[in-house]
Backbone of each chain as ProteinMPNN parsed JSONL, in Angstrom:
{"seq_chain_A": "MTLSKKEISILVEVIYSIVFTLIFLPYFYENQEKTLILMDGVIEKIFQIIISTVIYFSIAYSVLEVIYKKKETVDERDDMINSKSYKLGYLLYEFSLFIFIGYVCSKFQNKELLNLTGNQELYNSFELTDGGIVFFVLVLLAFTSIIKSLYQFYLYRTV", "coords_chain_A": {"N_chain_A": [[241.816, -185.712, -39.278], [239.734, -185.921, -36.616], [237.537, -188.218, -35.127], [234.469, -188.404, -33.374], [232.927, -190.478, -30.797], [230.24, -190.85, -31.406], [230.208, -190.301, -34.136], [231.805, -192.365, -35.114], [230.19, -194.527, -34.43], [228.117, -194.148, -36.241], [229.482, -194.58, -38.637], [230.059, -197.264, -38.285], [227.515, -198.349, -38.608], [227.07, -197.682, -41.298], [229.066, -199.181, -42.56], [228.166, -201.716, -41.884], [225.738, -201.81, -43.338], [226.719, -201.719, -45.957], [228.323, -204.038, -46.054], [226.357, -205.961, -45.559], [224.812, -205.602, -47.852], [226.638, -206.459, -49.797], [227.205, -209.116, -49.052], [224.805, -210.564, -48.363], [222.683, -209.75, -50.043], [223.102, -210.69, -52.764], [222.234, -213.37, -52.63], [219.44, -213.152, -52.278], [218.911, -211.809, -54.587], [219.499, -213.697, -56.561], [217.483, -215.496, -56.043], [215.111, -214.212, -56.53], [213.034, -214.778, -58.228], [211.721, -216.853, -57.217], [209.315, -218.336, -54.929], [209.146, -217.698, -51.392], [209.023, -220.099, -49.934], [210.084, -221.942, -51.647], [212.712, -221.212, -51.877], [216.161, -222.043, -51.697], [217.496, -223.014, -48.685], [216.539, -220.832, -47.118], [215.828, -220.404, -44.463], [218.205, -220.955, -43.097], [219.709, -218.889, -44.109], [218.417, -216.644, -43.052], [218.901, -217.059, -40.322], [221.674, -216.863, -40.393], [221.943, -214.165, -41.06], [220.789, -212.911, -38.815], [222.446, -213.845, -36.701], [225.026, -213.041, -37.542], [224.631, -210.295, -37.567], [224.154, -209.691, -34.854], [226.614, -210.512, -33.732], [228.415, -208.829, -35.113], [227.599, -206.174, -34.328], [227.848, -206.403, -31.555], [230.61, -206.836, -31.203], [231.643, -204.534, -32.469], [230.534, -202.38, -30.94], [231.516, -203.04, -28.419], [234.277, -202.758, -28.787], [234.314, -200.033, -29.32], [233.458, -199.041, -26.833], [235.631, -199.749, -25.284], [237.698, -198.266, -26.432], [236.737, -195.581, -26.336], [236.365, -194.578, -23.388], [235.175, -192.61, -21.896], [231.983, -191.415, -21.088], [229.658, -190.197, -23.431], [227.726, -187.218, -23.641], [224.286, -187.101, -24.413], [222.498, -184.79, -26.093], [220.351, -181.926, -26.911], [221.222, -181.195, -29.451], [221.998, -183.595, -30.605], [219.483, -184.8, -30.685], [218.233, -183.135, -32.551], [219.795, -183.592, -34.859], [219.385, -186.339, -35.176], [216.585, -186.395, -35.584], [216.356, -185.016, -38.0], [217.845, -186.637, -39.781], [216.551, -189.137, -39.577], [214.08, -188.419, -40.514], [214.641, -187.848, -43.164], [215.402, -190.423, -44.007], [212.982, -191.781, -43.617], [211.298, -190.425, -45.42], [212.549, -191.056, -47.845], [212.225, -193.823, -47.858], [209.439, -194.029, -47.929], [208.88, -192.74, -50.363], [210.226, -194.451, -52.133], [208.685, -196.729, -51.783], [206.273, -195.926, -52.893], [207.062, -195.719, -55.546], [207.617, -198.384, -56.01], [205.076, -199.514, -55.716], [203.821, -198.315, -57.894], [205.339, -199.465, -59.915], [204.638, -202.18, -59.651], [201.901, -202.03, -60.227], [201.991, -201.113, -62.909], [203.282, -203.246, -64.034], [201.459, -205.343, -63.799], [199.456, -204.295, -65.357], [200.706, -204.21, -67.849], [200.994, -206.91, -68.166], [198.402, -207.777, -68.507], [197.873, -206.527, -70.917], [199.622, -207.913, -72.548], [198.44, -210.361, -72.443], [196.24, -209.934, -73.987], [197.417, -209.747, -76.474], [198.179, -212.3, -76.873], [200.63, -213.458, -76.545], [201.985, -215.943, -75.032], [204.375, -216.789, -73.879], [205.805, -214.477, -73.115], [203.864, -213.472, -71.433], [203.862, -215.297, -69.327], [206.364, -214.774, -68.306], [206.112, -212.463, -66.902], [206.135, -212.319, -63.938], [205.565, -211.745, -60.465], [207.013, -212.518, -57.654], [206.931, -213.462, -54.121], [209.524, -213.651, -53.316], [210.794, -211.811, -54.948], [209.659, -209.485, -53.986], [210.653, -209.457, -51.375], [213.391, -209.195, -51.94], [213.374, -206.644, -53.149], [212.462, -205.032, -51.004], [214.539, -205.412, -49.176], [216.683, -204.268, -50.568], [215.796, -201.672, -50.631], [215.739, -201.055, -47.872], [218.469, -201.257, -47.235], [219.511, -199.259, -48.887], [218.134, -196.878, -47.991], [219.007, -196.889, -45.373], [221.779, -196.524, -45.625], [221.909, -193.985, -46.871], [220.581, -192.433, -44.927], [222.322, -192.727, -42.718], [224.698, -191.64, -43.752], [223.921, -189.003, -44.153], [223.371, -188.279, -41.544], [225.942, -188.458, -40.49], [227.148, -186.435, -41.986], [225.759, -184.214, -40.965], [226.638, -184.267, -38.306], [229.268, -183.525, -38.731], [229.041, -180.98, -39.74], [227.129, -179.367, -38.392]], "CA_chain_A": [[240.393, -185.609, -38.924], [239.393, -186.745, -35.458], [236.124, -188.59, -35.112], [233.914, -188.658, -32.04], [232.328, -191.807, -30.63], [228.963, -190.864, -32.135], [230.502, -190.374, -35.582], [232.288, -193.721, -35.423], [229.009, -195.407, -34.372], [227.393, -193.996, -37.517], [230.274, -195.264, -39.665], [229.861, -198.704, -38.047], [226.23, -198.683, -39.251], [227.244, -197.59, -42.764], [229.86, -200.351, -42.977], [227.285, -202.887, -41.788], [224.797, -201.791, -44.463], [227.455, -202.054, -47.192], [228.703, -205.455, -45.969], [225.106, -206.711, -45.71], [224.455, -205.531, -49.275], [227.577, -207.255, -50.603], [227.227, -210.54, -48.694], [223.509, -211.261, -48.319], [221.728, -209.421, -51.109], [223.205, -211.551, -53.96], [221.411, -214.576, -52.444], [218.035, -212.802, -52.537], [218.822, -211.424, -56.0], [219.458, -214.941, -57.351], [216.233, -216.227, -55.782], [213.965, -213.283, -56.538], [211.909, -215.268, -59.029], [211.089, -217.983, -56.507], [208.564, -217.955, -53.729], [210.003, -217.878, -50.215], [209.036, -221.503, -49.512], [210.927, -222.716, -52.569], [214.113, -220.752, -51.852], [217.064, -223.004, -51.061], [218.175, -222.599, -47.448], [216.164, -219.476, -46.701], [215.849, -220.338, -42.993], [219.625, -220.849, -42.71], [220.175, -217.549, -44.487], [217.86, -215.692, -42.08], [219.673, -217.252, -39.086], [223.007, -216.297, -40.64], [221.825, -212.7, -41.004], [220.548, -212.501, -37.415], [223.628, -214.13, -35.871], [226.149, -212.177, -37.935], [224.314, -208.922, -37.15], [224.37, -209.597, -33.404], [228.068, -210.6, -33.487], [229.062, -207.62, -35.656], [227.353, -204.992, -33.5], [228.41, -206.624, -30.206], [232.062, -206.594, -31.255], [231.911, -203.13, -32.829], [230.244, -201.47, -29.827], [232.436, -203.348, -27.314], [235.558, -202.11, -29.114], [234.098, -198.588, -29.133], [233.406, -198.763, -25.392], [236.993, -199.879, -24.75], [238.506, -197.142, -26.931], [236.196, -194.331, -25.773], [235.848, -194.932, -22.054], [234.375, -191.509, -21.357], [230.605, -191.449, -21.575], [229.304, -188.971, -24.143], [226.398, -186.684, -23.324], [223.325, -186.989, -25.519], [221.771, -183.545, -25.83], [219.358, -181.474, -27.903], [221.829, -181.173, -30.79], [221.881, -184.98, -31.098], [218.068, -185.012, -31.011], [217.946, -182.405, -33.789], [220.457, -184.307, -35.963], [218.679, -187.615, -35.372], [215.249, -186.208, -36.173], [216.529, -184.627, -39.408], [218.315, -187.76, -40.606], [215.508, -190.173, -39.63], [213.009, -187.887, -41.37], [215.081, -188.071, -44.551], [215.314, -191.867, -44.257], [211.566, -192.139, -43.71], [210.765, -189.887, -46.679], [213.128, -191.863, -48.931], [211.59, -195.143, -47.819], [208.057, -193.846, -48.368], [208.938, -192.411, -51.783], [210.6, -195.673, -52.86], [207.538, -197.647, -51.737], [205.309, -195.456, -53.893], [207.605, -196.104, -56.855], [207.458, -199.837, -56.108], [203.651, -199.791, -55.954], [203.594, -197.921, -59.283], [205.993, -200.482, -60.747], [203.814, -203.399, -59.59], [200.647, -201.766, -60.966], [202.267, -201.059, -64.348], [203.661, -204.59, -64.454], [200.228, -206.133, -63.98], [198.736, -203.711, -66.486], [201.396, -204.703, -69.055], [200.733, -208.343, -68.278], [197.069, -207.925, -69.087], [197.985, -206.132, -72.329], [200.269, -209.046, -73.232], [197.439, -211.419, -72.508], [195.378, -209.613, -75.127], [198.15, -210.028, -77.721], [198.251, -213.749, -76.994], [202.018, -213.944, -76.415], [201.941, -216.689, -73.779], [205.718, -216.885, -73.278], [206.051, -213.202, -72.427], [202.853, -213.36, -70.378], [204.311, -216.105, -68.186], [207.599, -214.224, -67.718], [205.761, -211.314, -66.071], [205.732, -212.809, -62.616], [206.092, -211.02, -59.307], [206.938, -213.472, -56.55], [207.252, -212.866, -52.817], [210.99, -213.548, -53.279], [211.099, -210.533, -55.598], [209.254, -208.401, -53.072], [211.635, -209.47, -50.267], [214.627, -208.624, -52.481], [213.183, -205.207, -53.327], [212.367, -204.377, -49.689], [215.88, -205.426, -48.578], [217.48, -203.258, -51.277], [215.267, -200.394, -50.177], [216.187, -200.841, -46.497], [219.911, -201.005, -47.263], [219.709, -197.96, -49.529], [217.701, -195.784, -47.109], [219.852, -196.907, -44.182], [223.082, -195.926, -45.97], [221.709, -192.537, -47.096], [220.256, -191.819, -43.628], [223.524, -192.681, -41.878], [225.662, -190.688, -44.319], [223.395, -187.653, -43.884], [223.578, -188.084, -40.102], [227.386, -188.216, -40.348], [227.391, -185.107, -42.557], [225.246, -183.221, -40.006], [227.543, -184.231, -37.148], [230.498, -182.831, -39.107], [228.831, -179.595, -40.162], [226.28, -178.566, -37.479]], "C_chain_A": [[240.105, -186.533, -37.74], [237.89, -187.005, -35.445], [235.671, -188.858, -33.686], [233.297, -190.063, -32.014], [231.022, -191.926, -31.43], [229.196, -191.014, -33.629], [230.992, -191.765, -35.974], [231.132, -194.718, -35.377], [228.23, -195.349, -35.684], [228.146, -194.731, -38.627], [230.164, -196.787, -39.537], [228.564, -199.166, -38.721], [226.349, -198.671, -40.772], [227.993, -198.819, -43.275], [228.99, -201.606, -42.939], [226.339, -202.954, -42.991], [225.489, -202.203, -45.763], [227.817, -203.541, -47.198], [227.471, -206.35, -46.173], [224.714, -206.763, -47.186], [225.34, -206.458, -50.098], [227.472, -208.753, -50.309], [225.862, -211.212, -48.861], [222.559, -210.95, -49.476], [221.874, -210.277, -52.374], [222.344, -212.816, -53.852], [219.951, -214.278, -52.78], [217.839, -212.374, -53.995], [218.677, -212.682, -56.87], [218.119, -215.664, -57.209], [214.984, -215.367, -55.901], [212.787, -213.788, -57.368], [211.203, -216.457, -58.383], [210.195, -217.462, -55.389], [209.434, -218.302, -52.521], [210.131, -219.345, -49.8], [209.979, -222.33, -50.384], [212.386, -222.285, -52.594], [214.986, -221.771, -51.121], [217.699, -222.38, -49.826], [217.809, -221.212, -46.959], [216.201, -219.322, -45.175], [217.282, -220.168, -42.493], [220.139, -219.432, -42.98], [219.676, -216.509, -43.475], [218.617, -215.803, -40.749], [221.078, -216.664, -39.217], [222.979, -214.78, -40.493], [221.679, -212.238, -39.553], [221.823, -212.675, -36.584], [224.792, -213.207, -36.236], [225.895, -210.725, -37.528], [224.6, -208.727, -35.655], [225.87, -209.597, -33.093], [228.762, -209.313, -33.931], [228.877, -206.425, -34.72], [227.885, -205.165, -32.074], [229.902, -206.306, -30.203], [232.348, -205.11, -31.495], [231.678, -202.204, -31.639], [231.122, -201.766, -28.605], [233.78, -202.677, -27.547], [235.442, -200.599, -28.901], [234.105, -198.2, -27.657], [234.798, -198.823, -24.773], [237.838, -198.667, -25.163], [238.051, -195.817, -26.303], [235.56, -194.643, -24.419], [234.913, -193.87, -21.495], [232.975, -191.534, -21.971], [230.242, -190.118, -22.236], [227.881, -188.533, -23.809], [225.526, -186.667, -24.579], [222.453, -185.776, -25.222], [220.839, -183.172, -26.978], [219.914, -181.422, -29.32], [221.754, -182.575, -31.417], [220.444, -185.268, -31.516], [217.724, -184.358, -32.345], [218.538, -183.157, -34.994], [219.73, -185.622, -36.243], [217.323, -187.411, -36.032], [215.362, -185.829, -37.642], [216.89, -185.833, -40.267], [217.252, -188.865, -40.7], [214.336, -189.719, -40.509], [213.379, -188.113, -42.838], [214.954, -189.556, -44.923], [213.875, -192.313, -44.456], [210.971, -191.667, -45.03], [211.261, -190.703, -47.873], [212.432, -193.222, -49.027], [210.164, -195.069, -48.362], [207.999, -193.597, -49.874], [209.248, -193.666, -52.612], [209.446, -196.676, -52.878], [206.473, -197.246, -52.753], [205.764, -195.858, -55.292], [207.389, -197.605, -57.069], [205.997, -200.203, -56.409], [203.295, -199.448, -57.407], [204.156, -198.948, -60.244], [205.141, -201.76, -60.815], [202.535, -203.208, -60.408], [200.904, -201.787, -62.463], [202.623, -202.444, -64.877], [202.412, -205.441, -64.712], [199.399, -205.609, -65.156], [199.348, -204.213, -67.801], [201.097, -206.179, -69.278], [199.363, -208.584, -68.925], [197.079, -207.562, -70.564], [198.601, -207.27, -73.146], [199.284, -210.197, -73.419], [196.532, -211.208, -73.727], [196.065, -209.921, -76.462], [198.329, -211.533, -77.939], [199.661, -214.314, -76.918], [202.178, -214.628, -75.056], [203.299, -216.72, -73.074], [206.057, -215.617, -72.483], [205.09, -213.023, -71.247], [203.312, -214.093, -69.124], [205.55, -215.533, -67.514], [207.307, -213.021, -66.813], [205.238, -211.769, -64.717], [206.305, -211.908, -61.526], [205.923, -211.933, -58.101], [207.21, -212.772, -55.223], [208.766, -212.769, -52.62], [211.448, -212.224, -53.879], [210.771, -209.359, -54.691], [210.25, -208.298, -51.906], [212.941, -208.831, -50.732], [214.5, -207.105, -52.58], [213.168, -204.483, -51.984], [213.75, -204.327, -49.012], [216.786, -204.387, -49.236], [217.091, -201.873, -50.778], [215.774, -200.054, -48.771], [217.672, -200.505, -46.455], [220.189, -199.612, -47.818], [219.336, -196.809, -48.589], [218.579, -195.716, -45.85], [221.206, -196.231, -44.459], [222.931, -194.408, -46.13], [221.443, -191.823, -45.768], [221.509, -191.66, -42.773], [224.548, -191.685, -42.423], [225.221, -189.242, -44.066], [223.604, -187.29, -42.408], [225.056, -187.733, -39.83], [227.723, -186.806, -40.838], [226.928, -184.022, -41.575], [226.152, -183.123, -38.78], [228.829, -183.467, -37.468], [230.269, -181.35, -39.361], [227.985, -178.746, -39.209], [226.977, -178.402, -36.127]], "O_chain_A": [[240.215, -187.755, -37.844], [237.087, -186.114, -35.721], [236.394, -189.461, -32.893], [233.164, -190.732, -33.039], [230.741, -192.956, -32.043], [228.483, -191.751, -34.31], [230.638, -192.28, -37.034], [231.083, -195.648, -36.182], [227.747, -196.368, -36.177], [227.541, -195.416, -39.452], [230.172, -197.508, -40.535], [228.518, -200.236, -39.327], [225.801, -199.538, -41.453], [227.616, -199.42, -44.281], [229.059, -202.45, -43.832], [226.159, -204.014, -43.589], [224.923, -202.94, -46.57], [227.644, -204.225, -48.207], [227.537, -207.362, -46.87], [224.338, -207.813, -47.708], [224.858, -207.158, -50.988], [227.631, -209.573, -51.214], [225.769, -212.299, -49.431], [221.731, -211.783, -49.847], [220.865, -210.573, -53.013], [221.791, -213.282, -54.849], [219.3, -215.054, -53.48], [216.763, -212.546, -54.567], [217.854, -212.731, -57.784], [217.674, -216.354, -58.127], [213.915, -215.752, -55.425], [211.67, -213.289, -57.231], [210.232, -216.993, -58.916], [210.302, -216.311, -54.965], [210.355, -219.112, -52.627], [211.197, -219.787, -49.372], [210.591, -223.291, -49.919], [213.21, -222.917, -53.256], [214.609, -222.294, -50.073], [218.36, -221.345, -49.911], [218.661, -220.489, -46.444], [216.554, -218.263, -44.655], [217.554, -219.364, -41.6], [220.894, -218.863, -42.192], [220.418, -215.606, -43.089], [218.938, -214.793, -40.123], [221.602, -216.053, -38.286], [223.868, -214.185, -39.884], [222.349, -211.302, -39.115], [222.228, -211.769, -35.856], [225.46, -212.66, -35.359], [226.832, -210.003, -37.185], [225.206, -207.735, -35.249], [226.343, -208.789, -32.294], [229.599, -208.773, -33.207], [229.84, -205.749, -34.358], [228.321, -204.196, -31.452], [230.398, -205.603, -29.323], [233.182, -204.508, -30.818], [232.509, -201.343, -31.349], [231.441, -200.856, -27.839], [234.359, -202.098, -26.628], [236.354, -199.965, -28.37], [234.674, -197.179, -27.272], [235.117, -198.06, -23.861], [238.59, -198.116, -24.36], [238.864, -195.037, -25.807], [234.367, -194.935, -24.329], [233.991, -194.165, -20.734], [232.804, -191.657, -23.184], [230.486, -189.05, -21.676], [226.965, -189.348, -23.707], [225.969, -186.272, -25.658], [221.75, -185.744, -24.212], [220.573, -183.967, -27.88], [219.168, -181.585, -30.286], [221.482, -182.716, -32.609], [220.199, -185.89, -32.549], [217.019, -184.94, -33.169], [217.872, -183.336, -36.013], [219.489, -185.975, -37.398], [216.949, -188.162, -36.933], [214.549, -186.272, -38.454], [216.322, -186.036, -41.34], [217.066, -189.461, -41.762], [213.685, -190.535, -41.162], [212.543, -188.516, -43.647], [214.467, -189.901, -45.999], [213.577, -193.116, -45.34], [210.232, -192.404, -45.684], [210.5, -191.004, -48.793], [212.1, -193.7, -50.111], [209.734, -195.918, -49.142], [207.168, -194.176, -50.575], [208.627, -193.914, -53.645], [209.25, -197.386, -53.864], [205.852, -198.097, -53.39], [204.958, -196.283, -56.119], [207.027, -198.042, -58.162], [205.716, -201.072, -57.234], [202.565, -200.187, -58.067], [203.539, -199.268, -61.259], [204.95, -202.34, -61.884], [202.132, -204.084, -61.174], [200.144, -202.396, -63.216], [202.312, -202.781, -66.019], [202.325, -206.157, -65.709], [198.731, -206.372, -65.853], [198.636, -204.587, -68.733], [200.964, -206.641, -70.412], [199.196, -209.466, -69.766], [196.394, -208.189, -71.371], [198.177, -207.558, -74.266], [199.308, -210.904, -74.427], [196.12, -212.155, -74.396], [195.419, -210.299, -77.44], [198.598, -211.979, -79.054], [199.879, -215.495, -77.189], [202.471, -213.975, -74.055], [203.376, -216.682, -71.846], [206.526, -215.678, -71.346], [205.463, -212.491, -70.201], [203.175, -213.59, -68.009], [205.784, -215.756, -66.326], [208.172, -212.608, -66.04], [204.057, -211.62, -64.402], [207.406, -211.376, -61.665], [204.816, -212.098, -57.59], [207.664, -211.628, -55.2], [209.246, -211.924, -51.865], [212.378, -211.594, -53.377], [211.504, -208.373, -54.633], [210.639, -207.201, -51.504], [213.531, -208.024, -50.014], [215.39, -206.368, -52.157], [213.794, -203.433, -51.841], [214.095, -203.34, -48.362], [217.558, -203.707, -48.56], [217.943, -201.019, -50.535], [216.183, -198.924, -48.504], [218.093, -199.594, -45.742], [221.012, -198.875, -47.275], [220.118, -195.876, -48.407], [218.856, -194.635, -45.331], [221.71, -195.468, -43.635], [223.729, -193.64, -45.591], [221.996, -190.755, -45.505], [221.739, -190.606, -42.18], [225.19, -190.968, -41.655], [226.048, -188.37, -43.798], [223.961, -186.161, -42.072], [225.363, -186.834, -39.048], [228.48, -186.078, -40.197], [227.625, -183.028, -41.376], [226.404, -182.03, -38.274], [229.414, -182.836, -36.588], [231.19, -180.546, -39.218], [228.11, -177.521, -39.214], [226.433, -177.764, -35.226]]}, "seq_chain_B": "MMLKNNLKEIRQKNGFTQEELGTDVGVSRQTIISIERYRYKPTLELAMKLAEKLNIKIEKLFYFDKE", "coords_chain_B": {"N_chain_B": [[218.256, -161.59, -41.097], [220.592, -162.697, -38.764], [221.043, -165.006, -36.159], [223.243, -164.404, -33.643], [225.95, -164.729, -31.21], [227.634, -163.978, -28.059], [228.987, -165.942, -26.828], [231.528, -167.249, -26.74], [233.397, -165.218, -25.965], [232.321, -164.363, -23.504], [232.272, -166.745, -22.067], [235.031, -167.307, -21.902], [235.812, -165.078, -20.474], [234.628, -165.616, -18.055], [236.111, -167.717, -17.255], [235.637, -170.397, -17.986], [236.049, -173.607, -19.502], [235.172, -175.075, -22.685], [234.323, -177.663, -22.285], [233.776, -177.73, -19.509], [231.7, -175.828, -19.263], [229.794, -177.012, -20.893], [229.291, -179.426, -19.491], [228.209, -178.344, -17.144], [225.787, -177.238, -18.029], [224.588, -179.38, -19.113], [225.139, -180.359, -21.714], [227.045, -181.545, -24.608], [230.583, -181.003, -25.305], [230.929, -180.526, -27.98], [228.516, -179.408, -28.734], [228.62, -176.906, -27.509], [230.768, -175.843, -28.949], [229.6, -175.764, -31.506], [227.554, -173.883, -31.084], [229.045, -171.612, -30.497], [230.252, -171.203, -32.929], [228.16, -170.37, -34.458], [226.758, -172.331, -35.78], [224.846, -173.946, -34.744], [221.646, -173.364, -33.468], [220.636, -172.834, -30.262], [218.032, -174.251, -28.136], [215.441, -172.422, -26.422], [215.473, -173.123, -23.764], [218.087, -174.141, -23.332], [219.543, -171.861, -24.017], [218.773, -170.135, -21.983], [219.751, -171.477, -19.776], [222.483, -171.286, -20.269], [222.833, -168.522, -20.163], [222.161, -168.058, -17.501], [224.098, -169.547, -16.18], [226.388, -168.18, -16.946], [225.902, -165.853, -15.817], [224.572, -163.599, -17.034], [222.407, -161.45, -18.936], [219.998, -162.861, -21.13], [219.56, -161.559, -23.582], [221.872, -160.2, -23.911], [223.65, -162.128, -24.356], [222.747, -163.552, -26.61], [221.982, -162.306, -29.823], [220.474, -160.515, -32.594], [222.021, -160.233, -35.692], [221.841, -157.631, -37.757], [222.922, -157.083, -40.22]], "CA_chain_B": [[218.816, -161.434, -39.75], [221.216, -163.934, -38.296], [221.188, -165.081, -34.703], [224.648, -164.556, -33.235], [226.11, -164.733, -29.75], [228.94, -163.625, -27.491], [229.265, -167.033, -25.898], [232.968, -167.53, -26.6], [234.05, -164.152, -25.191], [231.809, -164.354, -22.126], [232.746, -167.992, -21.439], [236.446, -167.134, -21.579], [235.879, -164.056, -19.407], [234.224, -166.271, -16.796], [237.101, -168.766, -16.964], [235.137, -171.752, -18.252], [236.406, -174.263, -20.761], [233.962, -175.549, -23.39], [233.943, -178.915, -21.618], [233.176, -177.406, -18.197], [230.406, -175.16, -19.464], [228.891, -178.031, -21.425], [228.907, -180.318, -18.392], [227.356, -177.603, -16.206], [224.423, -177.013, -18.556], [224.068, -180.684, -19.558], [225.322, -180.669, -23.145], [228.409, -181.963, -24.93], [231.529, -179.946, -25.705], [230.69, -180.279, -29.396], [227.351, -178.502, -28.841], [229.116, -175.559, -27.175], [231.566, -175.405, -30.109], [228.662, -175.451, -32.595], [226.854, -172.62, -30.77], [230.018, -170.518, -30.623], [230.528, -170.98, -34.368], [226.858, -170.02, -35.057], [226.261, -173.439, -36.609], [223.667, -174.526, -34.101], [220.85, -172.419, -32.669], [220.135, -173.609, -29.108], [216.64, -174.032, -27.741], [215.297, -171.358, -25.413], [215.86, -173.699, -22.472], [219.553, -174.174, -23.246], [220.019, -170.473, -24.039], [218.557, -169.568, -20.646], [220.7, -172.137, -18.86], [223.809, -170.7, -20.532], [222.824, -167.149, -19.641], [222.145, -168.142, -16.04], [225.418, -170.047, -15.74], [227.394, -167.142, -17.188], [225.441, -164.683, -15.066], [224.376, -162.501, -17.982], [221.052, -161.447, -19.493], [219.961, -163.657, -22.364], [219.652, -160.691, -24.768], [223.272, -159.777, -24.069], [224.381, -163.306, -24.825], [222.282, -163.834, -27.98], [221.446, -161.094, -30.472], [220.311, -160.61, -34.049], [222.924, -159.416, -36.51], [220.936, -157.119, -38.796], [223.609, -156.891, -41.512]], "C_chain_B": [[219.378, -162.762, -39.259], [221.374, -163.893, -36.777], [222.654, -165.338, -34.357], [224.74, -164.561, -31.71], [227.514, -164.328, -29.331], [229.437, -164.735, -26.578], [230.759, -167.24, -25.656], [233.655, -166.502, -25.687], [233.626, -164.228, -23.715], [232.253, -165.616, -21.37], [234.201, -167.849, -21.004], [236.638, -166.125, -20.442], [235.548, -164.663, -18.045], [235.138, -167.449, -16.435], [236.603, -170.197, -17.122], [235.781, -172.304, -19.521], [235.091, -174.709, -21.417], [233.406, -176.797, -22.699], [233.204, -178.632, -20.306], [231.789, -176.788, -18.355], [229.356, -176.167, -19.969], [228.371, -178.948, -20.329], [227.93, -179.618, -17.436], [225.935, -177.399, -16.721], [223.838, -178.285, -19.19], [224.138, -180.949, -21.05], [226.778, -181.058, -23.398], [229.284, -180.764, -25.312], [231.271, -179.543, -27.154], [229.521, -179.316, -29.607], [227.764, -177.071, -28.533], [229.914, -175.002, -28.354], [230.627, -174.96, -31.245], [227.918, -174.139, -32.35], [227.819, -171.443, -30.981], [230.333, -170.192, -32.081], [229.273, -170.617, -35.152], [226.307, -171.129, -35.962], [224.959, -174.003, -36.062], [222.961, -173.469, -33.251], [220.25, -173.182, -31.492], [218.651, -173.345, -28.857], [216.624, -172.935, -26.679], [215.775, -171.856, -24.053], [217.383, -173.692, -22.302], [220.124, -172.762, -23.216], [219.882, -169.845, -22.652], [219.495, -170.192, -19.619], [222.098, -171.529, -19.013], [223.898, -169.296, -19.929], [222.901, -167.152, -18.116], [223.513, -168.553, -15.507], [226.482, -168.965, -15.872], [227.019, -165.814, -16.531], [225.298, -163.432, -15.952], [222.944, -162.566, -18.515], [221.082, -162.152, -20.852], [220.116, -162.787, -23.619], [221.051, -160.116, -24.971], [224.11, -160.919, -24.639], [224.029, -163.624, -26.286], [221.667, -162.565, -28.571], [221.293, -161.343, -31.967], [221.291, -159.671, -34.734], [222.112, -158.944, -37.707], [221.598, -156.939, -40.161], [223.472, -158.093, -42.417]], "O_chain_B": [[218.725, -163.803, -39.333], [221.78, -162.884, -36.199], [223.224, -166.362, -34.734], [223.735, -164.416, -31.014], [228.45, -164.334, -30.131], [230.22, -164.489, -25.661], [231.2, -167.388, -24.516], [234.39, -166.861, -24.768], [234.458, -164.166, -22.81], [232.57, -165.557, -20.182], [234.566, -168.217, -19.888], [237.497, -166.29, -19.575], [236.111, -164.275, -17.022], [234.939, -168.097, -15.407], [237.1, -171.106, -16.457], [236.025, -171.574, -20.481], [234.037, -174.716, -20.78], [232.196, -176.961, -22.551], [232.154, -179.211, -20.029], [230.838, -177.172, -17.675], [228.204, -176.167, -19.534], [227.173, -179.217, -20.243], [226.956, -180.216, -16.979], [224.986, -177.388, -15.938], [222.734, -178.264, -19.734], [223.307, -181.672, -21.598], [227.632, -180.92, -22.522], [228.791, -179.674, -25.6], [231.381, -178.37, -27.512], [229.53, -178.51, -30.537], [227.326, -176.134, -29.199], [229.761, -173.836, -28.719], [230.836, -173.916, -31.862], [227.678, -173.373, -33.283], [227.456, -170.422, -31.564], [230.641, -169.05, -32.421], [229.309, -170.561, -36.381], [225.468, -170.862, -36.822], [224.095, -174.469, -36.805], [223.578, -172.781, -32.438], [219.439, -174.084, -31.696], [218.096, -172.344, -29.31], [217.658, -172.573, -26.118], [216.396, -171.117, -23.29], [217.898, -173.287, -21.261], [221.074, -172.487, -22.482], [220.766, -169.115, -22.203], [219.972, -169.516, -18.707], [222.8, -171.291, -18.03], [224.881, -168.932, -19.284], [223.617, -166.348, -17.519], [224.017, -167.997, -14.531], [227.366, -168.843, -15.024], [227.713, -164.807, -16.667], [225.834, -162.366, -15.648], [222.341, -163.64, -18.536], [222.048, -162.052, -21.609], [220.724, -163.214, -24.601], [221.382, -159.615, -26.045], [225.124, -160.708, -25.304], [224.908, -163.927, -27.092], [220.926, -161.848, -27.898], [221.899, -162.256, -32.528], [221.382, -158.487, -34.41], [221.737, -159.74, -38.568], [220.915, -156.673, -41.151], [223.991, -158.088, -43.533]]}, "name": "protein", "num_of_chains": 2, "seq": "MTLSKKEISILVEVIYSIVFTLIFLPYFYENQEKTLILMDGVIEKIFQIIISTVIYFSIAYSVLEVIYKKKETVDERDDMINSKSYKLGYLLYEFSLFIFIGYVCSKFQNKELLNLTGNQELYNSFELTDGGIVFFVLVLLAFTSIIKSLYQFYLYRTVMMLKNNLKEIRQKNGFTQEELGTDVGVSRQTIISIERYRYKPTLELAMKLAEKLNIKIEKLFYFDKE"}
């Protein structure tokens, strides 16, 4: 199976999303019950993410440019594939956000119900911190990015 | 009804490679391959460019298969 430069670029994005999920998400998962200000080393972590992202994509695209010296034409077929895959990614992201909003609403509703029962311990455990929201949004971004890129790759192979 | 085309036959008759034809009409070789395999339906603009380049009427190049 021979892959074109465009297809390899998509795979580079998929690999990045998976590596990001494996390396950086555990940190946000562990700190999801804290507020952002109280997270240990959150600024360092953000700098790590930015720097590693820049280094990863610079190296990956430089290697691609060296291997595939010939410039590839971007045409209407690419536009069609991109619009289809980005539309799917956008719909997934929007749908997941609605689910998240529903989850938050039900959580607060349950919390109020617990308040009525007088179970203070359970009441206090129903917290939603900004750390939790950041974790959820990052999971959502990684998930939609992987699905979008895989769909884009599938379209490049089949259309 | 499926939109089909005679692009492959006419391109070969005119002595163009997929790469050459693609470059002449401003698309990639992969797009020409996709059109020839009926996987991708080109826009009217690209269809007209192809017809003009191959010196053939657009309705002779693209047609509906009624079966």
